[in-house]
VOFIKE-685520 format. One record per atom (N, C-alpha, C, CB): residue number from 0; atom name; chain; x, y, z; residue in three letters. Coordinates in steps of 0.001 Angstrom, whole numbers, m for minus. Glycine has a CB too. Layout:
N
n->NUM atom->CA chain->A c1->X c2->Y c3->Z res->ALA
...
This chain:
82
n->0 atom->N chain->A c1->105371 c2->m62797 c3->178299 res->UNK
n->0 atom->CA chain->A c1->105489 c2->m62979 c3->176867 res->UNK
n->0 atom->C chain->A c1->105123 c2->m61697 c3->176106 res->UNK
n->0 atom->CB chain->A c1->104604 c2->m64134 c3->176416 res->UNK
n->1 atom->N chain->A c1->103962 c2->m61116 c3->176437 res->UNK
n->1 atom->CA chain->A c1->103526 c2->m59897 c3->175769 res->UNK
n->1 atom->C chain->A c1->104499 c2->m58757 c3->176050 res->UNK
n->1 atom->CB chain->A c1->102111 c2->m59514 c3->176219 res->UNK
n->2 atom->N chain->A c1->104972 c2->m58705 c3->177289 res->UNK
n->2 atom->CA chain->A c1->105922 c2->m57655 c3->177662 res->UNK
n->2 atom->C chain->A c1->107173 c2->m57721 c3->176791 res->UNK
n->2 atom->CB chain->A c1->106303 c2->m57778 c3->179146 res->UNK
n->3 atom->N chain->A c1->107667 c2->m58930 c3->176543 res->UNK
n->3 atom->CA chain->A c1->108857 c2->m59087 c3->175700 res->UNK
n->3 atom->C chain->A c1->108567 c2->m58643 c3->174267 res->UNK
n->3 atom->CB chain->A c1->109341 c2->m60552 c3->175715 res->UNK
n->4 atom->N chain->A c1->107405 c2->m58990 c3->173757 res->UNK
n->4 atom->CA chain->A c1->107035 c2->m58593 c3->172396 res->UNK
n->4 atom->C chain->A c1->106973 c2->m57073 c3->172256 res->UNK
n->4 atom->CB chain->A c1->105685 c2->m59209 c3->172013 res->UNK
n->5 atom->N chain->A c1->106538 c2->m56397 c3->173322 res->UNK
n->5 atom->CA chain->A c1->106397 c2->m54950 c3->173266 res->UNK
n->5 atom->C chain->A c1->107703 c2->m54205 c3->173518 res->UNK
n->5 atom->CB chain->A c1->105374 c2->m54509 c3->174261 res->UNK
n->6 atom->N chain->A c1->108665 c2->m54855 c3->174148 res->UNK
n->6 atom->CA chain->A c1->109887 c2->m54135 c3->174527 res->UNK
n->6 atom->C chain->A c1->111145 c2->m54587 c3->173802 res->UNK
n->6 atom->CB chain->A c1->110106 c2->m54275 c3->175985 res->UNK
n->7 atom->N chain->A c1->111135 c2->m55746 c3->173180 res->UNK
n->7 atom->CA chain->A c1->112343 c2->m56279 c3->172555 res->UNK
n->7 atom->C chain->A c1->112903 c2->m55341 c3->171477 res->UNK
n->7 atom->CB chain->A c1->112050 c2->m57643 c3->171948 res->UNK
n->8 atom->N chain->A c1->112084 c2->m54944 c3->170529 res->UNK
n->8 atom->CA chain->A c1->112570 c2->m54051 c3->169472 res->UNK
n->8 atom->C chain->A c1->112943 c2->m52664 c3->170004 res->UNK
n->8 atom->CB chain->A c1->111513 c2->m53914 c3->168386 res->UNK
n->9 atom->N chain->A c1->112087 c2->m52011 c3->170807 res->UNK
n->9 atom->CA chain->A c1->112501 c2->m50709 c3->171334 res->UNK
n->9 atom->C chain->A c1->113850 c2->m50766 c3->172066 res->UNK
n->9 atom->CB chain->A c1->111433 c2->m50177 c3->172276 res->UNK
n->10 atom->N chain->A c1->114066 c2->m51792 c3->172861 res->UNK
n->10 atom->CA chain->A c1->115347 c2->m51930 c3->173557 res->UNK
n->10 atom->C chain->A c1->116490 c2->m52112 c3->172572 res->UNK
n->10 atom->CB chain->A c1->115304 c2->m53109 c3->174530 res->UNK
n->11 atom->N chain->A c1->116235 c2->m52802 c3->171456 res->UNK
n->11 atom->CA chain->A c1->117298 c2->m53037 c3->170473 res->UNK
n->11 atom->C chain->A c1->117737 c2->m51757 c3->169779 res->UNK
n->11 atom->CB chain->A c1->116835 c2->m54041 c3->169436 res->UNK
n->12 atom->N chain->A c1->116887 c2->m50730 c3->169822 res->UNK
n->12 atom->CA chain->A c1->117252 c2->m49441 c3->169240 res->UNK
n->12 atom->C chain->A c1->117515 c2->m48394 c3->170313 res->UNK
n->12 atom->CB chain->A c1->116155 c2->m48958 c3->168303 res->UNK
n->13 atom->N chain->A c1->117696 c2->m48845 c3->171551 res->UNK
n->13 atom->CA chain->A c1->118073 c2->m47955 c3->172644 res->UNK
n->13 atom->C chain->A c1->116958 c2->m47074 c3->173161 res->UNK
n->13 atom->CB chain->A c1->119182 c2->m47104 c3->172213 res->UNK
n->14 atom->N chain->A c1->115714 c2->m47565 c3->173101 res->UNK
n->14 atom->CA chain->A c1->114575 c2->m46777 c3->173562 res->UNK
n->14 atom->C chain->A c1->113707 c2->m47599 c3->174501 res->UNK
n->14 atom->CB chain->A c1->113747 c2->m46276 c3->172373 res->UNK
n->15 atom->N chain->A c1->112946 c2->m46896 c3->175331 res->UNK
n->15 atom->CA chain->A c1->111909 c2->m47553 c3->176113 res->UNK
n->15 atom->C chain->A c1->110698 c2->m47736 c3->175196 res->UNK
n->15 atom->CB chain->A c1->111540 c2->m46723 c3->177406 res->UNK
n->16 atom->N chain->A c1->109702 c2->m48471 c3->175680 res->UNK
n->16 atom->CA chain->A c1->108478 c2->m48652 c3->174899 res->UNK
n->16 atom->C chain->A c1->107834 c2->m47296 c3->174606 res->UNK
n->16 atom->CB chain->A c1->107483 c2->m49572 c3->175648 res->UNK
n->17 atom->N chain->A c1->107728 c2->m46437 c3->175612 res->UNK
n->17 atom->CA chain->A c1->107120 c2->m45121 c3->175445 res->UNK
n->17 atom->C chain->A c1->107898 c2->m44235 c3->174483 res->UNK
n->17 atom->CB chain->A c1->107005 c2->m44437 c3->176780 res->UNK
n->18 atom->N chain->A c1->109225 c2->m44238 c3->174610 res->UNK
n->18 atom->CA chain->A c1->110055 c2->m43448 c3->173703 res->UNK
n->18 atom->C chain->A c1->109889 c2->m43922 c3->172262 res->UNK
n->18 atom->CB chain->A c1->111531 c2->m43526 c3->174119 res->UNK
n->19 atom->N chain->A c1->109847 c2->m45230 c3->172097 res->UNK
n->19 atom->CA chain->A c1->109700 c2->m45784 c3->170750 res->UNK
n->19 atom->C chain->A c1->108322 c2->m45456 c3->170177 res->UNK
n->19 atom->CB chain->A c1->109919 c2->m47309 c3->170767 res->UNK
n->20 atom->N chain->A c1->107302 c2->m45533 c3->171015 res->UNK
n->20 atom->CA chain->A c1->105952 c2->m45209 c3->170555 res->UNK
n->20 atom->C chain->A c1->105894 c2->m43746 c3->170113 res->UNK
n->20 atom->CB chain->A c1->104909 c2->m45484 c3->171671 res->UNK
n->21 atom->N chain->A c1->106506 c2->m42853 c3->170880 res->UNK
n->21 atom->CA chain->A c1->106515 c2->m41438 c3->170516 res->UNK
n->21 atom->C chain->A c1->107292 c2->m41207 c3->169219 res->UNK
n->21 atom->CB chain->A c1->107121 c2->m40600 c3->171650 res->UNK
n->22 atom->N chain->A c1->108447 c2->m41833 c3->169087 res->UNK
n->22 atom->CA chain->A c1->109270 c2->m41651 c3->167885 res->UNK
n->22 atom->C chain->A c1->108554 c2->m42210 c3->166651 res->UNK
n->22 atom->CB chain->A c1->110647 c2->m42339 c3->168061 res->UNK
n->23 atom->N chain->A c1->108026 c2->m43423 c3->166766 res->UNK
n->23 atom->CA chain->A c1->107333 c2->m44038 c3->165629 res->UNK
n->23 atom->C chain->A c1->106061 c2->m43264 c3->165285 res->UNK
n->23 atom->CB chain->A c1->106991 c2->m45509 c3->165936 res->UNK
n->24 atom->N chain->A c1->105365 c2->m42772 c3->166302 res->UNK
n->24 atom->CA chain->A c1->104168 c2->m41968 c3->166061 res->UNK
n->24 atom->C chain->A c1->104499 c2->m40666 c3->165346 res->UNK
n->24 atom->CB chain->A c1->103462 c2->m41670 c3->167375 res->UNK
n->25 atom->N chain->A c1->105610 c2->m40052 c3->165736 res->UNK
n->25 atom->CA chain->A c1->106049 c2->m38819 c3->165085 res->UNK
n->25 atom->C chain->A c1->106407 c2->m39071 c3->163620 res->UNK
n->25 atom->CB chain->A c1->107252 c2->m38222 c3->165828 res->UNK
n->26 atom->N chain->A c1->107111 c2->m40181 c3->163359 res->UNK
n->26 atom->CA chain->A c1->107433 c2->m40535 c3->161983 res->UNK
n->26 atom->C chain->A c1->106154 c2->m40776 c3->161192 res->UNK
n->26 atom->CB chain->A c1->108337 c2->m41780 c3->161937 res->UNK
n->27 atom->N chain->A c1->105206 c2->m41476 c3->161785 res->UNK
n->27 atom->CA chain->A c1->103946 c2->m41766 c3->161111 res->UNK
n->27 atom->C chain->A c1->103215 c2->m40479 c3->160746 res->UNK
n->27 atom->CB chain->A c1->103058 c2->m42644 c3->161994 res->UNK
n->28 atom->N chain->A c1->103130 c2->m39543 c3->161688 res->UNK
n->28 atom->CA chain->A c1->102452 c2->m38277 c3->161434 res->UNK
n->28 atom->C chain->A c1->103143 c2->m37512 c3->160303 res->UNK
n->28 atom->CB chain->A c1->102413 c2->m37423 c3->162712 res->UNK
n->29 atom->N chain->A c1->104468 c2->m37436 c3->160363 res->UNK
n->29 atom->CA chain->A c1->105213 c2->m36701 c3->159338 res->UNK
n->29 atom->C chain->A c1->105085 c2->m37353 c3->157961 res->UNK
n->29 atom->CB chain->A c1->106683 c2->m36606 c3->159730 res->UNK
n->30 atom->N chain->A c1->105059 c2->m38667 c3->157906 res->UNK
n->30 atom->CA chain->A c1->104865 c2->m39351 c3->156628 res->UNK
n->30 atom->C chain->A c1->103458 c2->m39112 c3->156089 res->UNK
n->30 atom->CB chain->A c1->105124 c2->m40855 c3->156780 res->UNK
n->31 atom->N chain->A c1->102486 c2->m39060 c3->156988 res->UNK
n->31 atom->CA chain->A c1->101111 c2->m38770 c3->156598 res->UNK
n->31 atom->C chain->A c1->101012 c2->m37374 c3->155966 res->UNK
n->31 atom->CB chain->A c1->100173 c2->m38875 c3->157820 res->UNK
n->32 atom->N chain->A c1->101636 c2->m36393 c3->156614 res->UNK
n->32 atom->CA chain->A c1->101637 c2->m35029 c3->156080 res->UNK
n->32 atom->C chain->A c1->102353 c2->m34991 c3->154734 res->UNK
n->32 atom->CB chain->A c1->102309 c2->m34051 c3->157075 res->UNK
n->33 atom->N chain->A c1->103493 c2->m35682 c3->154626 res->UNK
n->33 atom->CA chain->A c1->104236 c2->m35727 c3->153363 res->UNK
n->33 atom->C chain->A c1->103368 c2->m36340 c3->152263 res->UNK
n->33 atom->CB chain->A c1->105549 c2->m36535 c3->153529 res->UNK
n->34 atom->N chain->A c1->102632 c2->m37391 c3->152596 res->UNK
n->34 atom->CA chain->A c1->101756 c2->m38023 c3->151604 res->UNK
n->34 atom->C chain->A c1->100659 c2->m37062 c3->151149 res->UNK
n->34 atom->CB chain->A c1->101129 c2->m39304 c3->152181 res->UNK
n->35 atom->N chain->A c1->100100 c2->m36323 c3->152080 res->UNK
n->35 atom->CA chain->A c1->99048 c2->m35373 c3->151722 res->UNK
n->35 atom->C chain->A c1->99572 c2->m34275 c3->150795 res->UNK
n->35 atom->CB chain->A c1->98451 c2->m34749 c3->152982 res->UNK
n->36 atom->N chain->A c1->100716 c2->m33693 c3->151154 res->UNK
n->36 atom->CA chain->A c1->101220 c2->m32608 c3->150303 res->UNK
n->36 atom->C chain->A c1->101655 c2->m33139 c3->148945 res->UNK
n->36 atom->CB chain->A c1->102393 c2->m31888 c3->150984 res->UNK
n->37 atom->N chain->A c1->102148 c2->m34361 c3->148890 res->UNK
n->37 atom->CA chain->A c1->102511 c2->m34951 c3->147588 res->UNK
n->37 atom->C chain->A c1->101267 c2->m35205 c3->146744 res->UNK
n->37 atom->CB chain->A c1->103292 c2->m36271 c3->147787 res->UNK
n->38 atom->N chain->A c1->100178 c2->m35622 c3->147385 res->UNK
n->38 atom->CA chain->A c1->98936 c2->m35845 c3->146643 res->UNK
n->38 atom->C chain->A c1->98409 c2->m34523 c3->146082 res->UNK
n->38 atom->CB chain->A c1->97871 c2->m36508 c3->147550 res->UNK
n->39 atom->N chain->A c1->98451 c2->m33463 c3->146883 res->UNK
n->39 atom->CA chain->A c1->98025 c2->m32152 c3->146394 res->UNK
n->39 atom->C chain->A c1->98932 c2->m31722 c3->145250 res->UNK
n->39 atom->CB chain->A c1->98043 c2->m31097 c3->147534 res->UNK
n->40 atom->N chain->A c1->100232 c2->m31903 c3->145422 res->UNK
n->40 atom->CA chain->A c1->101198 c2->m31517 c3->144392 res->UNK
n->40 atom->C chain->A c1->100949 c2->m32273 c3->143076 res->UNK
n->40 atom->CB chain->A c1->102633 c2->m31779 c3->144888 res->UNK
n->41 atom->N chain->A c1->100505 c2->m33516 c3->143173 res->UNK
n->41 atom->CA chain->A c1->100241 c2->m34298 c3->141956 res->UNK
n->41 atom->C chain->A c1->99178 c2->m33622 c3->141084 res->UNK
n->41 atom->CB chain->A c1->99789 c2->m35726 c3->142325 res->UNK
n->42 atom->N chain->A c1->98170 c2->m33033 c3->141726 res->UNK
n->42 atom->CA chain->A c1->97089 c2->m32387 c3->140988 res->UNK
n->42 atom->C chain->A c1->97339 c2->m30908 c3->140724 res->UNK
n->42 atom->CB chain->A c1->95802 c2->m32546 c3->141737 res->UNK
n->43 atom->N chain->A c1->98071 c2->m30279 c3->141628 res->UNK
n->43 atom->CA chain->A c1->98363 c2->m28843 c3->141524 res->UNK
n->43 atom->C chain->A c1->99882 c2->m28660 c3->141642 res->UNK
n->43 atom->CB chain->A c1->97598 c2->m28014 c3->142640 res->UNK
n->44 atom->N chain->A c1->100605 c2->m28916 c3->140562 res->UNK
n->44 atom->CA chain->A c1->102063 c2->m28964 c3->140622 res->UNK
n->44 atom->C chain->A c1->102749 c2->m27683 c3->141075 res->UNK
n->44 atom->CB chain->A c1->102578 c2->m29323 c3->139303 res->UNK
n->45 atom->N chain->A c1->102035 c2->m26574 c3->141055 res->UNK
n->45 atom->CA chain->A c1->102623 c2->m25322 c3->141519 res->UNK
n->45 atom->C chain->A c1->102618 c2->m25220 c3->143049 res->UNK
n->45 atom->CB chain->A c1->101873 c2->m24140 c3->140916 res->UNK
n->46 atom->N chain->A c1->101900 c2->m26127 c3->143709 res->UNK
n->46 atom->CA chain->A c1->101844 c2->m26117 c3->145174 res->UNK
n->46 atom->C chain->A c1->102796 c2->m27167 c3->145754 res->UNK
n->46 atom->CB chain->A c1->100398 c2->m26375 c3->145663 res->UNK
n->47 atom->N chain->A c1->103356 c2->m26860 c3->146885 res->UNK
n->47 atom->CA chain->A c1->104202 c2->m27789 c3->147646 res->UNK
n->47 atom->C chain->A c1->105299 c2->m28411 c3->146788 res->UNK
n->47 atom->CB chain->A c1->103350 c2->m28890 c3->148253 res->UNK
n->48 atom->N chain->A c1->105971 c2->m27595 c3->146004 res->UNK
n->48 atom->CA chain->A c1->106985 c2->m28105 c3->145085 res->UNK
n->48 atom->C chain->A c1->108113 c2->m28860 c3->145779 res->UNK
n->48 atom->CB chain->A c1->107562 c2->m26973 c3->144299 res->UNK
n->49 atom->N chain->A c1->108439 c2->m28476 c3->146998 res->UNK
n->49 atom->CA chain->A c1->109545 c2->m29146 c3->147696 res->UNK
n->49 atom->C chain->A c1->109171 c2->m29612 c3->149093 res->UNK
n->49 atom->CB chain->A c1->110731 c2->m28222 c3->147784 res->UNK
n->50 atom->N chain->A c1->107953 c2->m29380 c3->149513 res->UNK
n->50 atom->CA chain->A c1->107544 c2->m29686 c3->150876 res->UNK
n->50 atom->C chain->A c1->107648 c2->m31172 c3->151196 res->UNK
n->50 atom->CB chain->A c1->106132 c2->m29217 c3->151104 res->UNK
n->51 atom->N chain->A c1->107115 c2->m32024 c3->150330 res->UNK
n->51 atom->CA chain->A c1->107141 c2->m33467 c3->150578 res->UNK
n->51 atom->C chain->A c1->108559 c2->m34010 c3->150640 res->UNK
n->51 atom->CB chain->A c1->106363 c2->m34198 c3->149502 res->UNK
n->52 atom->N chain->A c1->109387 c2->m33622 c3->149685 res->UNK
n->52 atom->CA chain->A c1->110753 c2->m34133 c3->149663 res->UNK
n->52 atom->C chain->A c1->111562 c2->m33614 c3->150848 res->UNK
n->52 atom->CB chain->A c1->111437 c2->m33749 c3->148356 res->UNK
n->53 atom->N chain->A c1->111316 c2->m32376 c3->151259 res->UNK
n->53 atom->CA chain->A c1->112012 c2->m31838 c3->152435 res->UNK
n->53 atom->C chain->A c1->111640 c2->m32603 c3->153696 res->UNK
n->53 atom->CB chain->A c1->111690 c2->m30352 c3->152616 res->UNK
n->54 atom->N chain->A c1->110355 c2->m32929 c3->153820 res->UNK
n->54 atom->CA chain->A c1->109899 c2->m33645 c3->155015 res->UNK
n->54 atom->C chain->A c1->110492 c2->m35054 c3->155050 res->UNK
n->54 atom->CB chain->A c1->108352 c2->m33712 c3->155053 res->UNK
n->55 atom->N chain->A c1->110523 c2->m35727 c3->153903 res->UNK
n->55 atom->CA chain->A c1->111113 c2->m37067 c3->153848 res->UNK
n->55 atom->C chain->A c1->112609 c2->m36997 c3->154163 res->UNK
n->55 atom->CB chain->A c1->110885 c2->m37708 c3->152453 res->UNK
n->56 atom->N chain->A c1->113285 c2->m35990 c3->153621 res->UNK
n->56 atom->CA chain->A c1->114709 c2->m35823 c3->153901 res->UNK
n->56 atom->C chain->A c1->114955 c2->m35558 c3->155386 res->UNK
n->56 atom->CB chain->A c1->115285 c2->m34680 c3->153062 res->UNK
n->57 atom->N chain->A c1->114108 c2->m34728 c3->156002 res->UNK
n->57 atom->CA chain->A c1->114228 c2->m34450 c3->157426 res->UNK
n->57 atom->C chain->A c1->114062 c2->m35725 c3->158245 res->UNK
n->57 atom->CB chain->A c1->113195 c2->m33407 c3->157855 res->UNK
n->58 atom->N chain->A c1->113091 c2->m36543 c3->157877 res->UNK
n->58 atom->CA chain->A c1->112866 c2->m37799 c3->158590 res->UNK
n->58 atom->C chain->A c1->114046 c2->m38747 c3->158416 res->UNK
n->58 atom->CB chain->A c1->111578 c2->m38467 c3->158102 res->UNK
n->59 atom->N chain->A c1->114584 c2->m38815 c3->157218 res->UNK
n->59 atom->CA chain->A c1->115744 c2->m39667 c3->156973 res->UNK
n->59 atom->C chain->A c1->116927 c2->m39219 c3->157837 res->UNK
n->59 atom->CB chain->A c1->116129 c2->m39641 c3->155477 res->UNK
n->60 atom->N chain->A c1->117179 c2->m37906 c3->157867 res->UNK
n->60 atom->CA chain->A c1->118285 c2->m37387 c3->158676 res->UNK
n->60 atom->C chain->A c1->118060 c2->m37683 c3->160152 res->UNK
n->60 atom->CB chain->A c1->118450 c2->m35874 c3->158462 res->UNK
n->61 atom->N chain->A c1->116833 c2->m37531 c3->160620 res->UNK
n->61 atom->CA chain->A c1->116509 c2->m37816 c3->162023 res->UNK
n->61 atom->C chain->A c1->116742 c2->m39287 c3->162343 res->UNK
n->61 atom->CB chain->A c1->115049 c2->m37435 c3->162330 res->UNK
n->62 atom->N chain->A c1->116350 c2->m40147 c3->161411 res->UNK
n->62 atom->CA chain->A c1->116517 c2->m41577 c3->161624 res->UNK
n->62 atom->C chain->A c1->117995 c2->m41953 c3->161659 res->UNK
n->62 atom->CB chain->A c1->115796 c2->m42367 c3->160531 res->UNK
n->63 atom->N chain->A c1->118772 c2->m41438 c3->160724 res->UNK
n->63 atom->CA chain->A c1->120198 c2->m41753 c3->160651 res->UNK
n->63 atom->C chain->A c1->120927 c2->m41196 c3->161861 res->UNK
n->63 atom->CB chain->A c1->120812 c2->m41197 c3->159358 res->UNK
n->64 atom->N chain->A c1->120611 c2->m39974 c3->162247 res->UNK
n->64 atom->CA chain->A c1->121257 c2->m39364 c3->163410 res->UNK
n->64 atom->C chain->A c1->120974 c2->m40178 c3->164654 res->UNK
n->64 atom->CB chain->A c1->120783 c2->m37917 c3->163603 res->UNK
n->65 atom->N chain->A c1->119728 c2->m40583 c3->164835 res->UNK
n->65 atom->CA chain->A c1->119360 c2->m41392 c3->166003 res->UNK
n->65 atom->C chain->A c1->120066 c2->m42735 c3->165968 res->UNK
n->65 atom->CB chain->A c1->117839 c2->m41600 c3->166065 res->UNK
n->66 atom->N chain->A c1->120075 c2->m43352 c3->164815 res->UNK
n->66 atom->CA chain->A c1->120686 c2->m44670 c3->164664 res->UNK
n->66 atom->C chain->A c1->122182 c2->m44602 c3->164975 res->UNK
n->66 atom->CB chain->A c1->120458 c2->m45213 c3->163237 res->UNK
n->67 atom->N chain->A c1->122862 c2->m43558 c3->164527 res->UNK
n->67 atom->CA chain->A c1->124299 c2->m43429 c3->164740 res->UNK
n->67 atom->C chain->A c1->124660 c2->m43174 c3->166194 res->UNK
n->67 atom->CB chain->A c1->124842 c2->m42321 c3->163888 res->UNK
n->68 atom->N chain->A c1->123716 c2->m42705 c3->167013 res->UNK
n->68 atom->CA chain->A c1->123995 c2->m42426 c3->168418 res->UNK
n->68 atom->C chain->A c1->123913 c2->m43674 c3->169285 res->UNK
n->68 atom->CB chain->A c1->123036 c2->m41385 c3->168938 res->UNK
n->69 atom->N chain->A c1->123322 c2->m44745 c3->168761 res->UNK
n->69 atom->CA chain->A c1->123173 c2->m45955 c3->169559 res->UNK
n->69 atom->C chain->A c1->124523 c2->m46575 c3->169854 res->UNK
n->69 atom->CB chain->A c1->122279 c2->m46962 c3->168847 res->UNK
n->70 atom->N chain->A c1->124646 c2->m47052 c3->171070 res->UNK
n->70 atom->CA chain->A c1->125884 c2->m47686 c3->171498 res->UNK
n->70 atom->C chain->A c1->125934 c2->m49115 c3->170975 res->UNK
n->70 atom->CB chain->A c1->126011 c2->m47664 c3->173038 res->UNK
n->71 atom->N chain->A c1->127096 c2->m49515 c3->170528 res->UNK
n->71 atom->CA chain->A c1->127289 c2->m50903 c3->170139 res->UNK
n->71 atom->C chain->A c1->126943 c2->m51240 c3->168711 res->UNK
n->71 atom->CB chain->A c1->126507 c2->m51749 c3->171009 res->UNK
n->72 atom->N chain->A c1->126500 c2->m50282 c3->167935 res->UNK
n->72 atom->CA chain->A c1->126177 c2->m50542 c3->166538 res->UNK
n->72 atom->C chain->A c1->127372 c2->m50187 c3->165671 res->UNK
n->72 atom->CB chain->A c1->124927 c2->m49745 c3->166099 res->UNK
n->73 atom->N chain->A c1->127961 c2->m51148 c3->164948 res->UNK
n->73 atom->CA chain->A c1->129072 c2->m50809 c3->164074 res->UNK
n->73 atom->C chain->A c1->128635 c2->m49895 c3->162949 res->UNK
n->73 atom->CB chain->A c1->129694 c2->m52061 c3->163507 res->UNK
n->74 atom->N chain->A c1->129267 c2->m48751 c3->162846 res->UNK
n->74 atom->CA chain->A c1->128988 c2->m47775 c3->161778 res->UNK
n->74 atom->C chain->A c1->127526 c2->m47330 c3->161759 res->UNK
n->74 atom->CB chain->A c1->129355 c2->m48367 c3->160423 res->UNK
n->75 atom->N chain->A c1->126811 c2->m47511 c3->162867 res->UNK
n->75 atom->CA chain->A c1->125418 c2->m47071 c3->162928 res->UNK
n->75 atom->C chain->A c1->124488 c2->m47869 c3->162030 res->UNK
n->75 atom->CB chain->A c1->125332 c2->m45627 c3->162563 res->UNK
n->76 atom->N chain->A c1->124847 c2->m49078 c3->161639 res->UNK
n->76 atom->CA chain->A c1->124017 c2->m49861 c3->160738 res->UNK
n->76 atom->C chain->A c1->122976 c2->m50644 c3->161519 res->UNK
n->76 atom->CB chain->A c1->124876 c2->m50808 c3->159900 res->UNK
n->77 atom->N chain->A c1->121784 c2->m50697 c3->161000 res->UNK
n->77 atom->CA chain->A c1->120677 c2->m51433 c3->161604 res->UNK
n->77 atom->C chain->A c1->119712 c2->m51794 c3->160486 res->UNK
n->77 atom->CB chain->A c1->119963 c2->m50596 c3->162732 res->UNK
n->78 atom->N chain->A c1->119192 c2->m53002 c3->160522 res->UNK
n->78 atom->CA chain->A c1->118298 c2->m53410 c3->159452 res->UNK
n->78 atom->C chain->A c1->116894 c2->m52876 c3->159655 res->UNK
n->78 atom->CB chain->A c1->118264 c2->m54912 c3->159346 res->UNK
n->79 atom->N chain->A c1->116459 c2->m52727 c3->160904 res->UNK
n->79 atom->CA chain->A c1->115146 c2->m52191 c3->161177 res->UNK
n->79 atom->C chain->A c1->115301 c2->m50990 c3->162081 res->UNK
n->79 atom->CB chain->A c1->114225 c2->m53252 c3->161812 res->UNK
n->80 atom->N chain->A c1->114591 c2->m49928 c3->161787 res->UNK
n->80 atom->CA chain->A c1->114702 c2->m48738 c3->162616 res->UNK
n->80 atom->C chain->A c1->113392 c2->m48468 c3->163343 res->UNK
n->80 atom->CB chain->A c1->115100 c2->m47526 c3->161769 res->UNK
n->81 atom->N chain->A c1->112283 c2->m48477 c3->162648 res->UNK
n->81 atom->CA chain->A c1->111021 c2->m48170 c3->163303 res->UNK
n->81 atom->C chain->A c1->110223 c2->m49411 c3->163570 res->UNK
n->81 atom->CB chain->A c1->110215 c2->m47216 c3->162476 res->UNK
């Protein structure tokens, strides 16, 4: 039962449990960094003027590119990615 809970979603996106953990962890780290630079930018607007938005855009492109490579997905559409 636990094994199915841990592997069902990763398999649905064409990944093993380990691959999914690495990908989701990488997204989490990058979002954390984006949040930090955006918080600094809120107080010091001359700093990190485009860093946060670039990082979010990079993550979006990575997610879409990965999603489009999956076999069997019409037009690369998926309701849940991470």
